[in-house]
N, CA, C and O of each residue as an XYZ file, in Angstrom:
912
protein
N      91.650     74.736    104.929
C      91.799     74.474    103.501
C      90.829     75.344    102.707
O      89.674     75.533    103.090
N      91.324     75.856    101.610
C      90.471     76.594    100.694
C      90.033     75.665     99.567
O      90.639     74.615     99.353
N      88.988     76.051     98.851
C      88.459     75.175     97.804
C      89.248     75.279     96.504
O      89.248     74.341     95.706
N      89.914     76.399     96.281
C      90.687     76.587     95.053
C      92.155     76.236     95.309
O      92.747     76.645     96.307
N      92.719     75.471     94.379
C      94.088     74.981     94.552
C      95.086     76.120     94.746
O      95.945     76.050     95.625
N      94.977     77.159     93.936
C      95.945     78.256     94.044
C      95.817     78.972     95.382
O      96.812     79.443     95.932
N      94.615     79.056     95.903
C      94.434     79.726     97.189
C      95.116     78.959     98.318
O      95.519     79.556     99.316
N      95.245     77.664     98.172
C      95.977     76.897     99.182
C      97.478     77.150     99.094
O      98.182     77.031    100.097
N      97.973     77.495     97.915
C      99.374     77.911     97.799
C      99.572     79.264     98.487
O     100.581     79.491     99.155
N      98.607     80.146     98.316
C      98.643     81.433     99.022
C      98.623     81.194    100.527
O      99.342     81.853    101.278
N      97.804     80.257    100.957
C      97.707     79.907    102.378
C      99.063     79.477    102.925
O      99.423     79.841    104.045
N      99.812     78.712    102.151
C     101.144     78.275    102.574
C     102.042     79.471    102.867
O     102.775     79.479    103.856
N     101.982     80.475    102.006
C     102.796     81.683    102.217
C     102.322     82.435    103.452
O     103.133     82.832    104.288
N     101.018     82.632    103.570
C     100.483     83.387    104.703
C     100.851     82.735    106.026
O     101.154     83.426    106.999
N     100.827     81.421    106.065
C     101.150     80.720    107.308
C     102.642     80.739    107.611
O     103.059     80.389    108.715
N     103.446     81.149    106.635
C     104.889     81.271    106.849
C     105.290     82.679    107.294
O     106.381     82.880    107.827
N     104.412     83.637    107.073
C     104.700     85.040    107.384
C     104.850     85.238    108.895
O     104.157     84.598    109.686
N     105.759     86.128    109.283
C     105.866     86.538    110.686
C     104.739     87.536    110.942
O     104.915     88.744    110.786
N     103.594     87.016    111.332
C     102.390     87.847    111.436
C     102.535     88.945    112.484
O     101.985     90.035    112.322
N     103.262     88.670    113.546
C     103.453     89.692    114.582
C     104.310     90.843    114.064
O     104.029     92.008    114.345
N     105.352     90.512    113.310
C     106.206     91.539    112.713
C     105.392     92.441    111.794
O     105.508     93.665    111.857
N     104.575     91.843    110.946
C     103.772     92.620    110.008
C     102.746     93.477    110.742
O     102.545     94.644    110.407
N     102.104     92.893    111.736
C     101.087     93.648    112.480
C     101.715     94.832    113.215
O     101.165     95.933    113.207
N     102.855     94.604    113.843
C     103.528     95.685    114.567
C     103.980     96.802    113.625
O     104.026     97.970    114.010
N     104.313     96.429    112.390
C     104.745     97.428    111.404
C     103.569     98.162    110.771
O     103.754     99.158    110.070
N     102.351     97.664    111.021
C     101.179     98.254    110.376
C     101.047     97.854    108.928
O     100.538     98.617    108.107
N     101.510     96.643    108.609
C     101.487     96.123    107.239
C     100.434     95.022    107.160
O     100.561     93.994    107.824
N      99.410     95.228    106.362
C      98.243     94.358    106.382
C      97.964     93.719    105.016
O      98.156     94.334    103.967
N      97.505     92.466    105.067
C      97.110     91.727    103.869
C      95.905     92.432    103.256
O      94.898     92.656    103.929
N      96.014     92.779    101.972
C      94.931     93.504    101.315
C      94.811     93.121     99.857
O      95.290     92.066     99.443
N      94.172     93.976     99.078
C      94.010     93.685     97.664
C      92.935     92.642     97.407
O      92.223     92.217     98.316
N      92.837     92.241     96.142
C      91.787     91.321     95.735
C      91.871     89.948     96.360
O      90.843     89.324     96.620
N      93.086     89.460     96.608
C      93.218     88.121     97.185
C      92.695     88.097     98.608
O      92.009     87.151     98.996
N      93.004     89.115     99.387
C      92.493     89.178    100.759
C      90.968     89.225    100.763
O      90.326     88.568    101.582
N      90.394     89.996     99.857
C      88.935     90.084     99.781
C      88.336     88.749     99.346
O      87.347     88.294     99.921
N      88.929     88.124     98.337
C      88.414     86.833     97.867
C      88.446     85.782     98.972
O      87.499     85.010     99.118
N      89.522     85.746     99.745
C      89.640     84.741    100.800
C      88.730     85.041    101.984
O      88.255     84.119    102.647
N      88.482     86.307    102.256
C      87.597     86.665    103.370
C      86.128     86.509    103.017
O      85.289     86.367    103.907
N      85.809     86.533    101.743
C      84.406     86.520    101.332
C      84.067     85.303    100.480
O      83.417     85.422     99.441
N      84.511     84.135    100.930
C      84.036     82.880    100.371
C      84.618     82.448     99.047
O      84.018     81.628     98.353
N      85.781     82.980     98.673
C      86.446     82.573     97.423
C      85.537     82.755     96.204
O      85.472     81.886     95.335
N      84.848     83.873     96.149
C      83.926     84.113     95.039
C      84.641     84.189     93.699
O      84.020     84.003     92.653
N      85.953     84.464     93.721
C      86.741     84.446     92.492
C      88.129     83.938     92.809
O      88.515     83.837     93.974
N      88.885     83.614     91.759
C      90.277     83.235     91.974
C      91.145     84.481     91.899
O      91.000     85.303     90.993
N      92.044     84.609     92.856
C      92.992     85.719     92.867
C      94.362     85.126     93.139
O      94.512     84.299     94.039
N      95.361     85.540     92.374
C      96.617     84.787     92.360
C      97.787     85.462     93.061
O      98.739     84.784     93.446
N      97.742     86.773     93.236
C      98.877     87.486     93.823
C      98.660     87.722     95.318
O      97.540     87.623     95.818
N      99.739     88.031     96.014
C      99.670     88.357     97.437
C     100.127     89.798     97.613
O     101.272     90.139     97.318
N      99.221     90.635     98.095
C      99.524     92.055     98.285
C      99.349     92.435     99.747
O      98.315     92.156    100.356
N     100.357     93.066    100.294
C     100.262     93.687    101.609
C     100.341     95.192    101.408
O     101.048     95.667    100.519
N      99.621     95.938    102.229
C      99.618     97.395    102.123
C     100.030     98.001    103.455
O      99.663     97.501    104.519
N     100.792     99.076    103.386
C     101.293     99.721    104.593
C     101.290    101.232    104.396
O     101.773    101.742    103.385
N     100.733    101.943    105.385
C     100.720    103.408    105.317
C     101.617    104.029    106.381
O     101.766    105.249    106.444
N     102.208    103.187    107.210
C     103.084    103.634    108.294
C     104.517    103.738    107.775
O     105.138    102.721    107.463
N     105.046    104.960    107.680
C     106.379    105.156    107.095
C     107.465    104.467    107.908
O     108.380    103.871    107.339
N     107.376    104.541    109.227
C     108.385    103.902    110.077
C     108.318    102.385    109.941
O     109.349    101.714    109.907
N     107.103    101.849    109.863
C     106.943    100.410    109.691
C     107.496     99.938    108.363
O     108.147     98.896    108.286
N     107.235    100.713    107.309
C     107.772    100.345    105.996
C     109.288    100.382    106.007
O     109.937     99.509    105.430
N     109.852    101.375    106.654
C     111.311    101.465    106.737
C     111.896    100.230    107.430
O     112.925     99.705    107.006
N     111.237     99.771    108.491
C     111.703     98.583    109.206
C     111.709     97.358    108.300
O     112.702     96.632    108.241
N     110.609     97.129    107.598
C     110.517     95.962    106.719
C     111.514     96.060    105.571
O     112.137     95.066    105.198
N     111.662     97.240    105.021
C     112.593     97.446    103.910
C     114.027     97.167    104.347
O     114.780     96.519    103.620
N     114.409     97.647    105.517
C     115.768     97.416    106.001
C     116.008     95.940    106.302
O     117.095     95.420    106.048
N     115.002     95.270    106.838
C     115.136     93.841    107.129
C     115.375     93.043    105.857
O     116.272     92.201    105.802
N     114.572     93.309    104.839
C     114.681     92.510    103.617
C     115.954     92.844    102.847
O     116.521     91.973    102.187
N     116.407     94.085    102.922
C     117.643     94.459    102.234
C     118.869     93.864    102.920
O     119.861     93.556    102.259
N     118.809     93.702    104.225
C     119.971     93.186    104.946
C     119.987     91.666    105.059
O     121.052     91.049    105.069
N     118.787     91.059    105.144
C     118.735     89.620    105.429
C     117.897     88.816    104.452
O     117.766     87.603    104.618
N     117.326     89.453    103.438
C     116.543     88.718    102.460
C     115.111     88.492    102.904
O     114.712     88.905    103.993
N     114.343     87.831    102.053
C     112.912     87.652    102.307
C     112.641     86.860    103.577
O     111.634     87.094    104.247
N     113.518     85.931    103.917
C     113.291     85.106    105.103
C     113.261     85.921    106.385
O     112.799     85.430    107.415
N     113.748     87.165    106.342
C     113.667     88.031    107.522
C     112.218     88.384    107.851
O     111.922     88.833    108.958
N     111.319     88.181    106.894
C     109.911     88.511    107.087
C     109.064     87.291    107.429
O     107.851     87.410    107.605
N     109.688     86.121    107.525
C     108.930     84.889    107.721
C     109.376     84.140    108.973
O     110.457     84.375    109.512
N     108.514     83.237    109.414
C     108.852     82.372    110.545
C     109.443     81.057    110.075
O     110.098     80.356    110.846
N     109.217     80.720    108.817
C     109.876     79.566    108.211
C     110.187     79.912    106.764
O     109.480     80.712    106.152
N     111.235     79.318    106.215
C     111.727     79.737    104.893
C     110.693     79.566    103.783
O     109.901     78.623    103.781
N     110.727     80.492    102.854
C     109.926     80.431    101.633
C     110.882     80.620    100.465
O     111.685     81.553    100.459
N     110.795     79.743     99.486
C     111.700     79.832     98.343
C     111.392     81.083     97.519
O     110.236     81.363     97.201
N     112.431     81.816     97.187
C     112.291     83.038     96.397
C     112.720     82.759     94.958
O     113.847     82.327     94.713
N     111.822     83.007     94.012
C     112.125     82.769     92.599
C     112.756     83.984     91.940
O     113.446     83.855     90.928
N     112.528     85.150     92.500
C     113.099     86.391     91.965
C     113.506     87.273     93.138
O     112.719     87.508     94.056
N     114.727     87.750     93.097
C     115.228     88.556     94.210
C     114.344     89.790     94.432
O     113.908     90.425     93.472
N     114.086     90.122     95.684
C     113.223     91.268     95.979
C     113.776     92.582     95.439
O     114.982     92.831     95.470
N     112.877     93.403     94.951
C     113.193     94.768     94.523
C     112.542     95.712     95.522
O     111.348     95.596     95.796
N     113.313     96.642     96.067
C     112.767     97.588     97.037
C     112.978     99.012     96.545
O     114.040     99.354     96.025
N     111.955     99.834     96.715
C     112.077    101.245     96.369
C     111.051    102.037     97.166
O     110.440    101.519     98.100
N     110.872    103.284     96.791
C     109.949    104.169     97.502
C     108.515    103.647     97.452
O     107.729    103.894     98.367
N     108.178    102.927     96.387
C     106.802    102.498     96.179
C     106.466    101.182     96.866
O     105.296    100.900     97.124
N     107.472    100.380     97.164
C     107.178     99.113     97.803
C     108.276     98.088     97.652
O     109.394     98.391     97.237
N     107.924     96.867     98.000
C     108.826     95.719     97.931
C     108.155     94.674     97.053
O     107.002     94.314     97.293
N     108.858     94.184     96.043
C     108.262     93.245     95.096
C     109.178     92.052     94.889
O     110.395     92.196     94.767
N     108.574     90.873     94.852
C     109.332     89.664     94.576
C     108.389     88.616     94.001
O     107.180     88.834     93.927
N     108.943     87.483     93.597
C     108.150     86.327     93.179
C     108.596     85.149     94.022
O     109.787     84.854     94.111
N     107.640     84.479     94.640
C     107.923     83.325     95.480
C     107.642     82.042     94.712
O     106.795     82.009     93.819
N     108.356     81.002     95.068
C     108.169     79.683     94.453
C     107.507     78.781     95.484
O     108.128     78.391     96.473
N     106.247     78.455     95.247
C     105.504     77.602     96.170
C     105.091     76.341     95.423
O     104.209     76.380     94.565
N     105.727     75.236     95.748
C     105.457     73.960     95.073
C     105.579     74.093     93.557
O     104.793     73.518     92.804
N     106.577     74.859     93.127
C     106.838     75.013     91.705
C     105.989     76.047     90.999
O     106.102     76.218     89.785
N     105.141     76.736     91.737
C     104.275     77.773     91.162
C     104.779     79.145     91.602
O     104.996     79.377     92.791
N     104.964     80.045     90.652
C     105.402     81.394     90.973
C     104.240     82.250     91.457
O     103.203     82.327     90.798
N     104.412     82.890     92.601
C     103.382     83.763     93.163
C     103.986     85.140     93.396
O     104.966     85.281     94.127
N     103.397     86.153     92.771
C     103.868     87.520     92.981
C     103.522     87.972     94.395
O     102.398     87.799     94.866
N     104.510     88.550     95.055
C     104.331     89.037     96.425
C     104.763     90.493     96.459
O     105.862     90.828     96.019
N     103.908     91.351     96.978
C     104.232     92.775     96.992
C     103.788     93.420     98.295
O     102.705     93.139     98.808
N     104.636     94.281     98.815
C     104.277     95.170     99.913
C     104.195     96.565     99.315
O     105.199     97.106     98.853
N     103.013     97.144     99.322
C     102.779     98.443     98.693
C     102.820     99.531     99.755
O     102.089     99.476    100.743
N     103.671    100.510     99.544
C     103.727    101.662    100.442
C     102.630    102.642    100.041
O     102.720    103.296     99.002
N     101.608    102.737    100.862
C     100.426    103.554    100.560
C     100.589    104.949    101.155
O     100.664    105.111    102.373
N     100.640    105.941    100.291
C     100.834    107.300    100.762
C      99.616    108.189    100.641
O      99.686    109.377    100.955
N      98.489    107.630    100.188
C      97.305    108.457     99.943
C      96.365    108.515    101.140
O      95.799    109.566    101.441
N      96.200    107.382    101.824
C      95.342    107.324    103.004
C      96.081    106.580    104.108
O      97.030    105.844    103.840
N      95.642    106.776    105.354
C      96.231    106.074    106.493
C      95.286    104.961    106.923
O      94.077    105.165    107.026
N      95.845    103.791    107.170
C      95.016    102.647    107.528
C      94.715    102.610    109.024
O      95.542    102.985    109.856
N      93.501    102.145    109.339
C      93.114    101.924    110.726
C      93.745    100.633    111.235
O      94.164     99.785    110.447
N      93.810    100.491    112.556
C      94.271     99.231    113.139
C      93.156     98.203    112.968
O      92.029     98.458    113.393
N      93.432     97.056    112.362
C      92.381     96.058    112.137
C      91.837     95.491    113.449
O      92.516     95.506    114.476
N      90.605     94.994    113.395
C      90.014     94.329    114.542
C      90.406     92.861    114.599
O      91.120     92.366    113.727
N      89.938     92.175    115.623
C      90.284     90.759    115.800
C      89.772     89.894    114.657
O      90.394     88.890    114.308
N      88.650     90.274    114.078
C      88.068     89.478    112.990
C      88.715     89.771    111.638
O      88.438     89.087    110.653
N      89.560     90.768    111.594
C      90.218     91.139    110.339
C      91.498     90.327    110.175
O      92.598     90.827    110.408
N      91.339     89.075    109.775
C      92.496     88.191    109.649
C      92.188     87.045    108.695
O      91.045     86.601    108.580
N      93.222     86.579    108.018
C      93.160     85.380    107.175
C      94.395     84.554    107.481
O      95.517     85.050    107.387
N      94.196     83.299    107.847
C      95.312     82.396    108.164
C      96.227     82.997    109.240
O      97.445     82.823    109.196
N      95.633     83.697    110.194
C      96.403     84.266    111.287
C      97.118     85.556    110.961
O      97.820     86.101    111.812
N      96.957     86.059    109.750
C      97.616     87.292    109.312
C      96.588     88.420    109.271
O      95.504     88.252    108.712
N      96.922     89.557    109.855
C      95.997     90.691    109.878
C      95.747     91.227    108.474
O      96.678     91.431    107.695
N      94.482     91.449    108.172
C      94.100     92.069    106.907
C      93.759     93.539    107.151
O      93.661     93.983    108.295
N      93.583     94.274    106.079
C      92.996     95.596    106.203
C      91.631     95.484    106.869
O      90.960     94.461    106.741
N      91.223     96.517    107.570
C      89.858     96.577    108.071
C      88.904     96.620    106.882
O      89.310     96.931    105.763
N      87.636     96.306    107.129
C      86.659     96.357    106.038
C      86.570     97.759    105.446
O      86.415     97.918    104.235
N      86.669     98.775    106.300
C      86.645    100.150    105.806
C      87.802    100.404    104.853
O      87.617    100.983    103.783
N      88.995     99.970    105.242
C      90.160    100.225    104.397
C      90.171     99.347    103.155
O      90.678     99.760    102.112
N      89.614     98.130    103.251
C      89.458     97.313    102.045
C      88.591     98.042    101.026
O      88.939     98.138     99.849
N      87.458     98.554    101.499
C      86.539     99.238    100.593
C      87.150    100.530    100.051
O      87.030    100.826     98.862
N      87.801    101.295    100.920
C      88.407    102.556    100.474
C      89.509    102.307     99.454
O      89.614    103.029     98.462
N      90.336    101.283     99.695
C      91.428    101.003     98.757
C      90.892    100.522     97.417
O      91.491    100.796     96.377
N      89.771     99.807     97.431
C      89.165     99.367     96.173
C      88.525    100.534     95.415
O      88.527    100.552     94.184
N      87.990    101.486     96.134
C      87.464    102.681     95.471
C      88.586    103.456     94.787
O      88.415    103.945     93.670
N      89.729    103.567     95.454
C      90.875    104.242     94.845
C      91.367    103.478     93.621
O      91.676    104.074     92.589
N      91.438    102.149     93.745
C      91.893    101.333     92.616
C      90.925    101.447     91.442
O      91.346    101.509     90.287
N      89.625    101.474     91.742
C      88.637    101.628     90.672
C      88.826    102.952     89.942
O      88.723    103.009     88.716
N      89.102    104.015     90.690
C      89.338    105.311     90.050
C      90.567    105.271     89.150
O      90.596    105.897     88.091
N      91.579    104.530     89.585
C      92.817    104.455     88.810
C      92.651    103.693     87.499
O      93.274    104.041     86.496
N      91.813    102.652     87.502
C      91.881    101.734     86.362
C      90.543    101.157     85.896
O      90.529    100.130     85.218
N      89.429    101.784     86.239
C      88.146    101.198     85.847
C      88.018    101.062     84.334
O      87.339    100.156     83.849
N      88.666    101.956     83.583
C      88.538    101.934     82.120
C      89.514    100.980     81.444
O      89.463    100.813     80.226
N      90.395    100.356     82.204
C      91.383     99.417     81.660
C      90.723     98.046     81.512
O      90.495     97.357     82.506
N      90.419     97.655     80.290
C      89.684     96.401     80.081
C      90.476     95.170     80.495
O      89.886     94.119     80.750
N      91.807     95.277     80.568
C      92.621     94.123     80.961
C      92.483     93.799     82.448
O      92.912     92.734     82.893
N      91.891     94.703     83.209
C      91.686     94.488     84.648
C      90.408     93.686     84.900
O      90.237     93.103     85.971
N      89.515     93.657     83.915
C      88.257     92.905     83.996
C      87.392     93.332     85.182
O      86.735     92.511     85.822
N      87.409     94.629     85.455
C      86.518     95.224     86.473
C      86.665     94.587     87.849
O      85.712     94.569     88.629
N      87.846     94.066     88.151
C      88.001     93.338     89.414
C      87.791     94.218     90.641
O      87.329     93.732     91.674
N      88.123     95.503     90.546
C      87.949     96.373     91.710
C      86.470     96.606     91.994
O      86.035     96.546     93.144
N      85.710     96.867     90.956
C      84.262     97.025     91.096
C      83.628     95.736     91.606
O      82.777     95.769     92.494
N      84.041     94.607     91.047
C      83.477     93.314     91.437
C      83.844     92.970     92.873
O      82.992     92.512     93.635
N      85.092     93.182     93.251
C      85.502     92.897     94.631
C      84.688     93.728     95.618
O      84.233     93.223     96.645
N      84.515     94.984     95.299
C      83.746     95.868     96.172
C      82.303     95.393     96.283
O      81.730     95.386     97.372
N      81.720     94.998     95.164
C      80.339     94.523     95.175
C      80.185     93.251     95.994
O      79.210     93.099     96.730
N      81.147     92.332     95.869
C      81.046     91.060     96.577
C      81.325     91.200     98.073
O      81.033     90.285     98.843
N      81.883     92.325     98.486
C      81.989     92.622     99.918
C      80.618     92.947    100.511
O      80.424     92.835    101.722
N      79.676     93.345     99.672
C      78.343     93.773    100.120
C      78.427     94.796    101.255
O      77.862     94.570    102.325
N      79.113     95.900    101.041
C      79.230     96.879    102.122
C      77.880     97.502    102.462
O      77.074     97.794    101.578
N      77.651     97.699    103.745
C      76.433     98.387    104.166
C      76.491     99.835    103.700
O      77.546    100.322    103.293
N      75.365    100.514    103.762
C      75.354    101.920    103.390
C      76.286    102.748    104.258
O      76.955    103.662    103.776
N      76.323    102.418    105.547
C      77.197    103.146    106.469
C      78.662    102.930    106.122
O      79.447    103.878    106.093
N      79.030    101.666    105.856
C      80.418    101.361    105.502
C      80.788    102.015    104.173
O      81.880    102.567    104.035
N      79.897    101.955    103.212
C      80.187    102.536    101.901
C      80.369    104.046    102.007
O      81.273    104.609    101.389
N      79.521    104.697    102.781
C      79.649    106.148    102.955
C      80.988    106.500    103.594
O      81.642    107.464    103.197
N      81.388    105.706    104.589
C      82.667    105.960    105.264
C      83.838    105.719    104.317
O      84.821    106.460    104.338
N      83.731    104.679    103.483
C      84.805    104.368    102.534
C      84.924    105.461    101.474
O      86.029    105.838    101.084
N      83.796    105.961    101.018
C      83.818    107.059    100.047
C      84.466    108.291    100.668
O      85.304    108.942    100.044
N      84.075    108.606    101.891
C      84.652    109.779    102.565
C      86.157    109.639    102.714
O      86.899    110.596    102.495
N      86.608    108.449    103.085
C      88.042    108.241    103.289
C      88.802    108.322    101.970
O      89.862    108.944    101.903
N      88.274    107.704    100.932
C      88.970    107.726     99.642
C      88.929    109.114     99.006
O      89.826    109.476     98.245
N      87.893    109.887     99.316
C      87.815    111.248     98.790
C      88.881    112.158     99.397
O      89.203    113.202     98.829
N      89.430    111.767    100.550
C      90.535    112.529    101.123
C      91.733    112.529    100.175
O      92.539    113.460    100.175
N      91.837    111.481     99.373
C      92.946    111.373     98.419
C      92.562    111.860     97.030
O      93.333    112.570     96.385
N      91.354    111.476     96.556
C      90.990    111.712     95.157
C      89.821    112.670     94.963
O      89.439    112.951     93.827
N      89.256    113.167     96.035
C      88.147    114.099     95.897
C      86.901    113.460     95.304
O      86.703    112.249     95.401
N      86.069    114.285     94.692
C      84.773    113.823     94.193
C      84.879    112.872     93.009
O      83.883    112.266     92.615
N      86.070    112.734     92.437
C      86.224    111.808     91.308
C      85.962    110.364     91.724
O      85.677    109.519     90.876
N      86.054    110.073     93.023
C      85.819    108.703     93.496
C      84.414    108.243     93.129
O      84.246    107.179     92.534
N      83.408    109.034     93.477
C      82.034    108.635     93.159
C      81.753    108.756     91.667
O      80.983    107.972     91.112
N      82.369    109.724     91.023
C      82.197    109.842     89.578
C      82.734    108.634     88.842
O      82.100    108.134     87.914
N      83.908    108.160     89.254
C      84.501    106.991     88.604
C      83.725    105.719     88.927
O      83.631    104.820     88.091
N      83.172    105.639     90.130
C      82.334    104.491     90.474
C      81.104    104.462     89.573
O      80.734    103.406     89.060
N      80.480    105.599     89.381
C      79.308    105.674     88.499
C      79.672    105.304     87.063
O      78.909    104.616     86.384
N      80.825    105.757     86.605
C      81.265    105.424     85.246
C      81.490    103.923     85.089
O      81.125    103.341     84.067
N      82.091    103.298     86.099
C      82.352    101.855     86.033
C      81.051    101.069     85.962
O      80.946    100.091     85.222
N      80.057    101.504     86.738
C      78.759    100.829     86.722
C      78.039    101.085     85.397
O      77.475    100.165     84.804
N      78.062    102.321     84.943
C      77.401    102.657     83.674
C      78.015    101.896     82.501
O      77.315    101.532     81.556
N      79.318    101.660     82.563
C      79.979    100.906     81.492
C      79.336     99.532     81.341
O      79.095     99.075     80.223
N      79.061     98.881     82.457
C      78.458     97.546     82.376
C      76.975     97.626     82.037
O      76.426     96.710     81.425
N      76.340     98.694     82.424
C      74.936     98.869     82.038
C      74.821     99.020     80.518
O      73.876     98.523     79.904
N      75.781     99.700     79.934
C      75.773     99.934     78.483
C      76.379     98.772     77.693
O      76.165     98.659     76.486
N      77.132     97.912     78.377
C      77.773     96.752     77.725
C      77.466     95.502     78.542
O      78.362     94.950     79.181
N      76.213     95.047     78.532
C      75.775     93.983     79.445
C      76.511     92.661     79.298
O      76.604     91.901     80.262
N      77.033     92.371     78.117
C      77.730     91.095     77.936
C      79.159     91.143     78.480
O      79.786     90.102     78.670
N      79.662     92.326     78.725
C      81.034     92.457     79.224
C      81.182     91.842     80.611
O      82.236     91.293     80.931
N      80.149     91.925     81.433
C      80.237     91.375     82.785
C      80.468     89.871     82.749
O      81.199     89.334     83.582
N      79.852     89.193     81.794
C      80.060     87.750     81.655
C      81.525     87.442     81.367
O      82.085     86.497     81.923
N      82.145     88.238     80.500
C      83.567     88.043     80.183
C      84.425     88.252     81.433
O      85.343     87.477     81.702
N      84.122     89.288     82.177
C      84.882     89.549     83.402
C      84.756     88.383     84.378
O      85.744     87.972     84.986
N      83.575     87.861     84.524
C      83.344     86.751     85.448
C      84.098     85.503     85.006
O      84.634     84.776     85.843
N      84.145     85.249     83.709
C      84.908     84.096     83.211
C      86.393     84.265     83.504
O      87.050     83.334     83.971
N      86.914     85.444     83.231
C      88.340     85.687     83.438
C      88.723     85.582     84.910
O      89.833     85.158     85.234
N      87.820     85.961     85.794
C      88.089     85.913     87.231
C      87.666     84.581     87.845
O      87.775     84.379     89.054
N      87.187     83.687     87.005
C      86.778     82.335     87.428
C      85.714     82.380     88.523
O      85.819     81.715     89.553
N      84.707     83.174     88.267
C      83.574     83.275     89.187
C      82.523     82.246     88.796
O      81.440     82.590     88.324
N      82.858     80.995     88.998
C      82.056     79.889     88.486
C      80.744     79.684     89.240
O      79.782     79.167     88.671
N      80.693     80.076     90.498
C      79.520     79.747     91.311
C      78.650     80.958     91.643
O      77.707     80.845     92.427
N      78.956     82.103     91.060
C      78.174     83.314     91.331
C      77.265     83.622     90.147
O      77.762     83.826     89.040
N      75.948     83.661     90.346
C      75.054     84.029     89.242
C      75.298     85.471     88.804
O      75.524     86.354     89.631
N      75.250     85.690     87.508
C      75.463     87.041     86.986
C      74.443     88.022     87.557
O      74.783     89.160     87.877
N      73.202     87.583     87.684
C      72.152     88.472     88.187
C      72.452     88.929     89.614
O      72.194     90.077     89.975
N      72.997     88.020     90.416
C      73.353     88.372     91.794
C      74.460     89.417     91.812
O      74.384     90.408     92.539
N      75.489     89.183     91.002
C      76.600     90.132     90.957
C      76.131     91.493     90.464
O      76.502     92.519     91.035
N      75.326     91.515     89.421
C      74.867     92.790     88.871
C      74.019     93.555     89.889
O      74.115     94.778     89.992
N      73.200     92.833     90.631
C      72.396     93.480     91.671
C      73.292     94.130     92.722
O      73.037     95.253     93.156
N      74.337     93.422     93.125
C      75.248     93.968     94.134
C      76.039     95.153     93.588
O      76.308     96.113     94.311
N      76.406     95.084     92.323
C      77.123     96.214     91.711
C      76.241     97.463     91.710
O      76.695     98.550     92.069
N      74.987     97.304     91.308
C      74.097     98.468     91.236
C      73.848     99.082     92.607
O      73.645    100.291     92.719
N      73.863     98.256     93.649
C      73.606     98.768     94.995
C      74.783     99.550     95.570
O      74.656    100.178     96.621
N      75.937     99.515     94.882
C      77.090    100.274     95.370
C      76.887    101.777     95.228
O      77.427    102.560     96.010
N      76.116    102.168     94.239
C      75.948    103.602     93.955
C      74.521    103.999     94.267
O      73.600    103.726     93.497
N      74.353    104.641     95.399
C      73.006    104.992     95.867
C      72.737    106.473     95.602
O      71.657    106.971     95.922
């Protein structure tokens, strides 16, 4: 059981997923929700995102869902509130869990290749991205949208709350730079400087992300340690 009500709805979906099918396809639970659930529910995250860099694996999942519907991806039925949309970029749908709509997406990642997760890289029996790939994907997301105030700095915050070691952070930067080059560290510095110059903005971000039990000083310290 998770402490946040919405996270238990996410848990219901994860426990319905055909975890072996997803693992064999190289499709891993990622994004902010995976990070929040792996790192003590420091914030509320509402969507379910899976990421896949294996073209053959994505083709398999896409063909299954197009021919047999969303239940082809699960071990037990999950109510679908919106018919799945499939294209080159991914698979998107909305699930109905106890009357609550939950966005579910499989993102076809073409910028970096994911490593095979370890045994500890799992939530509710479903394989997550490795810690390296979690950090690298968040660095890419930060570069894409750090200046978008509607995102509430969630990529920077998620990365900070992972508390990556210096070794892990260096590896994540190197991996993400394969896609975006030196702009990765430049955008990370800009995201941190934005909060340094707008100190009250972090409080707003924390409220929006429902970070009720994390002291602002702790979060800010972790954010600053990301850029060495």
